[in-house]
N, C-alpha and C positions, 0 to 999 in steps of 0.2 A: 426642410429635411434633407439630411446629407448622405453622402454615400459612404461606404465604409472605405473604400478607396480615396475618397477629399480628407477622411478621418487620417488616414494612414501618410497621405500625402503632409499634411501640417505636422503629423510629429516629425519626418523627416527635414522640412523646411527648417526646423527649431534647432538649438543647440543641443549637441551632444556631451554626454560625461553624467556622472554620478550626482553632481549640484543640482541636476534637474529631476523635479519628481512626476512620478503618475501614480496616483491614487486612484484606486477602485472601491466603491462600494460594492457590498456582498449580496445581498438578497435583490433580486431583479434587476442587478446591473450586473455581475458578473454570472450569476445565474438566472436561469426563469423562474419565477414563485419563489418561495421563502423557505428556509432549510426547518425553520422551526414546524412548518409541515409535515416534515417528513420524521420530527421528533414525535411530536404531535398523533401521527397515525401510528407509530410504534408503539406509544403509550396505549392507545385506543386497542393493535391489537394484542396487547401483553397486559389485559385489564388493570393498566398501571394509571389510570385516569377517574378521577371519584365523577361522579355527578354534578357535584357541587362546583368544582371546579371547572367543570366542562361547560358548566352550565354561565358560572361568570365569564368565560375567559370567550363564549361564543359574542357574548351580550359585549362585552370590550369590543371584539374584532368586528361587530356590526356597527356600533358606534362610531369605530376609527381612530386610529391613532392620531390625535392631530396634536397633542403637546408632549414634553418631558414627562409630564406628571401623568399620563395615559400610559406612556410605554412602562414606567417604573411599578403602573399597577400590575401588566403583566407580568413584566420581568418577576414579582415578587409571585406571582401563581404558579409561574413554571419554577423557581428556586424554590418556593416552599417546598414542591414535591421532589426537590432534590436532596431535600436537607437528612442528612446521615449516610449519601451515599459516599461510596468511596471515590475519590478523584481520578484514580487509576481505571475502576470499571467504567467511566463516565467516557473517559479517555479512548476506553476499546469498543464502546458502542459508537461514538462520534466518528471512528475510524472505519468502523463497518457500516453504519448508515449512508458514510461518505460514497465507500466502496459500490454498495448496491443501490443506491438511488438518487446520491446528491451531485455525484461526476457528472451523470449522465443529464442534468441537466446545464451544464455550461455552455454559455453562447459563443458560438464558434465566432463571431464578429468581436466581441470581446478579447478571447482570446487572442484574435489577430492583433488585435492593438496591441495589448500585452507585450506579443512577440514583438512588434515595431518597436515599443519602449524598450524593450529588452537589447534590439539588435543596435540601439541610439546609445547603450551604455545607462539608461536614466536609472535612479534609484525608485525602487518597484514598494509599494505600499498595498495593502488589503484593509479598508478600513469597515467596522461595521461594527452595529450596535448590540450584534449578539455575542453571545458566549464564544471563548475560544473550542470551545469541544466540539462545536459548529463549524465554525471557519478554519481552524489550524489546518484540518487534515488537506481542503485545499489550496493554503497558502503553502504546505509542504511541499505538493503534489507539483504546484506550477513553479517551484522555485522564487517565489514573492520572500523577499527579505525581511519586512519590516509587517508586522500586523499591530493594528489599533481595534482593540475589540472590549467590549465589557468585561473587566472582571468581577468574578466570584471570591467570596472569601471561604478558606477551607483552614480547617482547624485539625493537626493530625491526621491530616491522609485524607479527610471526608469534610464535605461539603456540609456548611451552616445553614444555608438557605438565604443568605445575603448577599448582596452586591459591597465588593472592596473597591470603595470610591463612588464617581460619580459614572452613571452609563453613559457608553460613548451615544450618544444621540443627539442630534439637530446640531447646537452652537459647541455642543463638548465634543463632538467629532471633529467641527473646525478647531478648535482650540488643541486638542489632540495632536491634529496633521500640523498646525503650526511650531509646537514646543518640538517634535520630530525636525522640522524643519530649522528650526534653531539649533539645535544640538548636531546637527551635521552638514551645517552649512551650507543649505539649501536655498535656491533663489527659486520664491514662489512665484514671482512674476514671471520666470519663463517655464513654470511647472504646468501640469495639466491634473484633471480630475475626473471622475465620471461617476454620476449616480441617476437614480429614476425617480426618488422622492423630494418631494418637495422641502422636508424637512432637512434635508441636503444643501438647500441656498447659501449657507453660511460656508458650507465647505467649496461649494462650486464656486463660488465668489472670491475666495482665499488665494484662487490663482491665476495665472494670466489667460490658462487655454481650457476652461471649462467647456463639458459636451453629458449630454442628456441620453441615457441610453434607455429605450424603453420606457419614458416617463408618466408619471402619471398626468392628469387631465389639468392640475393646477402648475405641474412643473412644466408642462408643454406649454402654458400660456406663458409662466414667467421666461420660458426660455424665448418665444415669439418678442415679449417685451426687449427683453438683453441680448437680443440677437447671439444667442448661444445653441450651434449647433444640434440638431437629433434626430437619432440613430433607430432607425427598426431593425429587429432581430428576427429570425426566422424563429416559429415559437417552437417551445420545447413540451411534450411531455401529451400531445394531443392526439386525439383517440383516430385510429385511421379510420378512413371511407371506405364504402365499398369496392369502389374504384383501385384502393390502396390493396384493399384484402384481395380481390381477384387478380390483379396484376402479381403479387404476392404468391399465388395457388399455380399461378401460371410458369410461373419461376422455377419452381417445383417441379411441376410436371415435366416441363422440356428439361432437367436435370435430369431424371428420373426414365422418361424417354432415351433420350442419348445413353443413358448407363444400359439399359436394357438394348436398344441398339449396339452399341458397342462389346456387350455379351455374345449376341450372337454371329456377329463378325468371328468375334476372336474363337469362339466356339467351332467356328466353321475351318477358321484359318489355323487354329488350335496354336492360338498367338494370345498370349493374356497384355502382351503391350501394345499390340493392334486393339483389343477392346480399349484399352486406357487411352490410347491417341484420337481415338475417334469421342469416346465421351471428351476428353479436355477439348477437341476441335470443336465439334458439333454444341454438346451442353452448353458451355459456357456462352460460346455467341448467341445462341437463341432466349437461352435461360434469361440473360440481362437485356436482350432486346426488349422481350414479353413484359420485363420489369419495370421499363421506362428508363433503363440506367444506361448513360452513355459514356463509353470508356475512350478516352482522348490524350493520346501519346504526344505531348508539346515538346519534348527535347529529347534525344538520343537514341531514336527508335530501332537504329541500326545495331546497337548494343545489344538487341536481344535477341540477335541473330548473328553476330561477328566474332562469339570465342565460345563456340559450343566444343563439348560439354562446361557447362559452369556451375558456379552455386549461385543462385540468384536470392538474394536476401530483400526481403520487402521489410517496410513498418507497418505494423499492424493495430488497428484500431476498430477492427469489425468483423464480424462472422464471414461478410462475403469478401473479404483480402483473397484468399485462396483461390475462390470462382476468378475475380479479376484478372492475379496472376495468371492462371491458367489459360485465361483468352489471350493474352498477352504471347504467352510461350507456346502454347496451340498443341505440340506433341515435342515427345521423347523425355519426357518430363518425369520425374520421381520427387516424393516428399518427405520430410521429416517433421511430425509435429507431437503435441506436449498428447499424454494417454488420456489427459478429462475432453481431449475432441473426441474421443470416439462415441460420448454420450451428449454430444449436440444433434440437437433433434435431425434427422435429414442427413445434415452434412456428415454425420460422423457414418453410419455406414457406406454412405458414398467415398468418402478417405480410406475406406477399409478395401473398399472393391479396388480402389487406385493404387492399390499398394502400398499406401502410406506405411514409414517405418514410425512407430507410436514410444515415445521414450517418456518415462517416469521421473520427473523430477524430483530430486531430491537424492536420487539414487544413484549413485555415480557410476558403481560397477555394473549396473543393468544400463545406463546409459551409455556405457562406452560399446556394451554387446549389441545394443540397438544401433547405432552407427556405422557400426563395421559394414553390415548388407547395404547400407545407401554409400558408402564409398565402393563398396565393389561394384554397385549398379553403375556407378560413374565411369569406373576404371576398367572393366570388363566388360559392360554392355553398353557405352557411351551415351550414356544418359545426362541429362542436366538434375539438377536438383533446385527446389524451391523451399525456402523457409522462412521464418522469420526469428531474426538474433534477438529480440523482445524475448520471446518465447510466449508470451501472452499478451491479450490485448490493453492497450495504455487503457487507463482511465480518462483521458482526456484528449486533445490533439498534440500533445508534449511526446515527445519520443521519450519511450520507457529505456532501462537499463537494458543495455547489450550481454547477451550471454555469449559463451567460447563455442559452442558445441559445433555452428555453423562452419566459423576461420577452423575449426581443428579438421574437418571433414575436408574443405578447401586445399589445407595445406598436405594434408593425408594424402589425398587423390591429384595434386600437384595442376588443378584445373584456375582457370580465374576467380574470382567472385565481383558479382556484377550487383548492385545495390540497385533496386527498385524502390522511387518515392511515390507513395499514392497520396493523394489529395481529395478528399470528400466521402471517400468509403465508410468514415464514420457516422459522416449526414445521412447517406443510404441507407443504412442498416444501421442504427444506433446500440450503443450497449444496452442490453434488455430485451429489445425489441423482437416481437417477433414477425412483423410486417416491413417491405422493402417500400423505400421511398422513390420514386421516380428523379433523377436527379443526374451531375453527370461527376464521373472519378477522372481525373487530371492526375496522369503520370509524368514524371521526366526521370530517364535514365543516364545516370552520370556514367564515365566512362570506366572500364572494367580495371580492378584492382590485380595487378600480375601477381600470384601468391609464390612462384618458385624458390624465391629466397627467404621466404617465410621460417622461423623456426621457433619451437614451445616456447623457449627462452624469451622471443620478442613478440608474441601473441596481442599481448594487453595493448602494447604500440600499434599494431594491425586494425583490431578494435577500435582503438578513437580515431584511425584515419578514416576506415569506412564511417563510421559517425559522424563523422565532421563531413561528409559527401554530403549525408543525408542533412545534416545541419544546415549545410551551405545551401543546397537545391531548395527547402524548406524557406531558407529565410531570403533568397531571391525567385521565388515564382516567378516563370514567364508569365508575360503578361497582367503583372501585381502592377502596383503603384513603382511610381519612377525612383528608385535611389541616387537618385544623381546628386541629392545634399549630401549621401553618406561620405565621411571624409575616406580617403584612400586607406584599401586595407582592411574595411570593416565591409560587411556582405552578411 
């Protein structure tokens, strides 16, 4: 059994550059479970799966997919149901199901490996026997440049229900990888591959550094015989237990109690800010503790206090992020959030009580009006501002695009911008989950950015500078595997 850090060390000990390839299988390797399950569940919910097809699919699944012929029969069932469907409609369906269900299945451990390969400049490949409707959204989200998957036949913009060429399964997947390597002059002996299924033995054997992620029993046995490393991942999609549900209830109860306490003190002192400060100080500290969430600042804690007031910007992966940041900043803070945050159960009313300025996305004039009170609170009241430049939660641990609102506020207010880089929040409260898992949220706070020389015509440059600070912090996380093998200038 291998540890994640050991596999990352192996990556850093190898060669850098695009002539080294890192190939990831999709179902069961990059994500927990199988993307086809999500598509079948959708068809069941929409009554788009006939009883005969369902029975044949269940029978084949129970027997198991052991050969390429078995996989072709299963594929025929799926593609037959798509016969006559518009290609564009299936692309939209794939994107929606990815956003709503599949993205949350991404193994963080696999993502860590992928990011280590990206840091080494390796050529990233996603190889799957599934169709592009299932896998293309993930490849696009993670910035994977090469996709090997089963092609479907399309005529006049509609699916025919047939495969175009040979399904990318088993030996065919390895052949596709070899063809890609030959086309791009890639050294497979120096390359890496990851999979979970025994059918991918040819794929794993094609590279110099194979590894098995959450392998089947057959592949695990083969890995033992060939001395291939095996990595186990934190389970995805498991149902919460009673303890987890109880901790979550205690979390919300503590936040609510702190809110009422703050409101009472604020009424007595006729100070709304006093109420907010008490809630921001007592609530997050107690709530996170009861939920079993430990927040650890690994580097740069002094930057949380050295330049106040400031605009504090954090990467956004979970609904719990604002609570974590409030615990860090404690008092003298206000915020800006997207208008949809009002509808988040429990959190929405709390954000409104805390005086958050809500911004309607896509409405430029209203957004400008909403930002003016935030600037005023910084300039006139001496308050700091916290917000996420991504605007919405990332679907994966990867950074999303940065919007410019926070940068304009910092520039107009003439205060520093302080990055607050979070790691682990997306595992504590995963996208789509309602319960909180015990765990650790680690934090790095890079040095503040001086905004006094910022101008509207240079704002794009400053966005990239701040984003770069996030990228560097995430790539060289304190306590992670040694990067001593990385060449100078790469981090």
